[in-house]
N, C-alpha and C positions, 0 to 999 in steps of 0.2 A: 504494500500500500504506500502511496506517495505521501500521505499525511501521517506524521508520527505524533503520538500523544505522550507527553512527558509529565503526566500527572503524578506518577510515582516519585519523580525527582522533586517536584514541588512539595509533596507531602513530607518527604524526608527533610527538606530544607526548613519547612515550617514546623516540623516535629508534631504533626497531626496524624492521628490514627484514621484509617479509612472508614471505620464504622462511625467515628465521631463526625467526620466530614459528611458522610452519607446522611446521618441524622440531621445535621445542621442545614443541609440544603434540600432535604425532603425527598431523597431517592433511596432505593433499597441498597444495602451493602452489595448485593449480587450485581445490580446494574452498575454501581460504581466500579466494582471489580472488572466487569466487562469493558468499561470505558478505559480503565488503567491499562488493560491488556491490549487495547486497540481492536477489540473484537466487535465493535459497533459500526454500523454503516451510516449512521447519522447522529447528530448531536443537536438537540434543541438549543436555540439561542438563549432561552430563559435558564436552561441548565448551565450553559457556559457562563452566563451572567452571574448566577448564584455561586458557581465555583470561583470566579474572579473576585467577587465581593468577599466571600469567606476566606479565601487565601491571600487577599490583598495583592492581586497580580493582574496582568494584562493577558488577553487571549493568546498572544504570541509567546507568553511564558509557558503555556500549556500545550501549544500546537506548533509543529514545524512542518515544512514541506521539503521532501527530498525529490530532486530532479532525477530523471532516469539515468543521467550521466554521472550523478554523485556516486562515489564509491560506497559500497556496502561492506560493513565489517564481516568478513568471512574468514574462516580458518583456512590456511593453505592446504591444498590437496597434496596427498603423499604419493 
């Protein structure tokens, strides 16, 4: 996927537990986990807004875009 979600990094930086964030923004811990893993096909803007408000960040702190030409971290083949 070309969009990378860095929510786990932000949670670590802010020292916030996933279940606490999920409760604070009104989504299930399961849905927050899916979001952290990048297993979602869409993200509602009101959810993104709630994340940014709770984590005191900008959308760009949570999302990044990889171009097809950007190198991907892969282990070298043997």
